[in-house]
N, C-alpha and C positions, 0 to 999 in steps of 0.2 A: 140692226144689220152692221156687220163689221166691214168698214171700208177697206181695211187691209186685205189685199187679195181680190178686191172687186174689179170688175170691168165696167167702166163708166162711159157714158156718152153725154157730152155737154153741148147743147145748141146755143148759138150766139156766143161761142167760145172766144171770139175776138173782142168782145166788149169788156168793160171794166169789171162787172160782176162775173161774167163768164170766165175771164182769165183768172180771176181770184179763185173761182171754183177749181179750175184746172190745177193751179199751184198747190192749193190745200189738199186736193185729192192725192197728188203725188207725194206730198209730205206725209200723208196718212197711210201710204203704202198701197195705193191702187196699183194693180198689175198692169193695167192698160187704160188709157183715156182716149176715146175718140173725140177729137176736137172738131166741131162742125161750125161752118159759116157759109154764107152765100158765096163769098169770094175767098178762095184759099190764100190769095195774096195777103189778105188781112190777118192771116195767122202767122205771118213771118216772125214777129217778135216772140210768140209763144214757142215756135219751132226752132228758134235760133240756137238754143242750147244743145240741140241734137239728142234730146232724151228719147231713147228708143221706145219708151212706153206711150209716146204721143203718136196718134194716127189721125191725119187730117182727112176730113170728109167735106165735100162740097154739098151743102144742104140749104135749101130754101124750104122752110117748114110749110109754106103755102103751096108748094108744088107737089102734087100727089105722086108723080113719077119719081121725084128725088127722095121723097119720104120712103116709098116702097124700096128704092134702091139702097137706101141707108140701112133698112132692116135686113137686106140681103148681105150687104158688105160688113155688117156688124152683128152677126148672129149670136155672139157670145156675151152681149150686154147683160149685166146684172143690176145696173143702177142707171136709170134714165133721169137726166136733169133737164127739164124743159125751161130753159132760161131765155131763149130768144124772145125779144119784145120790141114793140114799136109804140111810140107816143107822139102825137101831133101837137099836144098841148093847145087844144082848140075847144071852143064852146060848142054846145049842141046846135044853137041857132045862129051864132055869129060867124061860124065857119062858112067860107064861100060856097062849099058844096059838101057832099057826104063821102067823098073819096077817101079822106083820111080816116073817117069813122069806120068805113068798110075795111080798110087795111088793118086798123087796130084789132078789129074782130077777127080778121083772117089770121093774123099772126098770134095774137094773145089768147084767143079762144079756139078757133078752128085748127090752128097749127098745133096747139097742145093736144087737142083731141086726136088729130091725125097721127101724131107721134106715139101717143099712148096706145091707140088701136094697133099700130104697126108693130110695136115692140112688146105688147102684152104676151104674145106666145113665147118669145125668147125669155122673158122674165119668169113665166110659168115653168119653162124647161129648166131654169136655174134653181128652182125651188121657191120662187116668189120674188126675191129681189126687192127693189125699192124704186119709187118714182118721187121726184121732188119737183114741184111746180113753183117757179118764182112768180109770186103775186105782188101785192102792194097793199098798204093800209087803205088805199083808195078803193079797194074791194069792199070796204066797210063804210067809207064816208065819201060822198061825192064832192069833188072840187070843180066848180063851174069853169074855171080856167083850163081844166083838163077833163072836161065833162065826158067826152066819148071814150077817152082812155080809161077813166074810172068805171064806166059802164062795161068795158071789155074785161077789166080785172074782176068786177063783181061777177060777171059770167064765168070767168076762170075759177073763182072761188067755189061757185055752185058746182061747176064741172068737177073740180078736185074732190069735193065731198061725194059726188055721185060715183066717180071712179073708185074712190076708196071702198065704198060699199060693194060695188060690182066685182072688184078684184080681190076682195077679202078671202073668198073661197080658194083662190090659188096661192094665198099667202103673201101677196104683194102689199108692201107698206107704201102708203101714199101721203106725202107731206105737202102742205101749202105754206109758203114762206111770205109773211107779211112784213113789209119794210117801208120806211118813209124815205125822204130824199137822201140820195147817196152820191158820192163824188164820182160820177161817171159822165160820159158825153151826153147822156140823156138827162141825168140828174142836175147838171149845171144850170138847167133852165128853171130849176126850183130854188127857193130862197135858202140862204144859209141859216143855221149851221147844217152841214151835211155829214152823214156818216161815211166812213171808209168802207169800200167793198169787202175788205178782209174781215171786218167786224160782222157784217151780215152773213158772210159765208161761213165763218167759224161757228156762229150760233146755229146756222142751218145744219151743218154737218155734225156738230155735237149732238143735235136732236136725232139725227139719223142713227148715229152710233149708240145713243141711249135707248133706241127702240121706240121712239115716239111714232105715232100714227095719227096725227092731227095737224092743226095749224100751229106754226111756229112764229112767235113774235120776235123778230131778229133785230138786235141792236138796242143799246140803252135808250137812244132817242125814240125809237119806235115804241119801246115798252112804256115810256112816259106818256106818249100820246094814246096808246092803247088803254092804259090805266084810266086816263081821263075819259076816253070814249066809253069804257065799261061802266064808269061811275055815272056819267050823264051823256048818253049818246046824242040827245037832242041839242044840248049846248055845244058840243063839238061840231055837229053838223051846221048849226047856226053860224058858228065862227067861220067854218070853211066856206059857207055860202056867200060870204062877203068878198071872196077872192074871185072876182069876175074876169072874163076874158078881156084882154086889152083891145081897145078900139083899133080897127084896121086903119 
């Protein structure tokens, strides 16, 4: 897919990776970018330059009415980027309750599913277009200190692969982006070194433009860990399993 001339929608556009997606899309010649966030005030920095290609949308991906309205307000989307995410960084058992686990699934899994279902007709009408789902290496390896987040991303990876198969007939390309800790408000809770959002985004969008239709291992640090996982997945999981939730 050629990003030049595309019409994109980025969920969670106010975050570190989301805003990096927006900037890179503009640099690559996107005609229009719908920038979506739960609170439009959080988009102030993105919109400060007054670029007419940016169109703000109030969107909580867990709200069915707002998702449906977004599909009405942005009928010309050719490139959907499901970037909105939530992480509690809690253990499965040590968390005080299951509220955060449910929210992680609501945002990271059900939100992605809802957005894809809502925008699939618009993508079909555009000739297929593309979907990019922002995932995590924790879709492949479980980290007990972020156990329920990892579970939601594993569900997201499975969903991505299913969507890819289902939407192939309409010509929609579906990519899943695997990345490790990145320098964002969410990522600062994870240990250094951390990648820059721009590195993750550049690799992801390069893959889109190259016509990839699979999982993308984004960033040099991610590739190093992914290579180790491919060589010996049990060893990598054993090492990750030592990172337990902190005591309350």
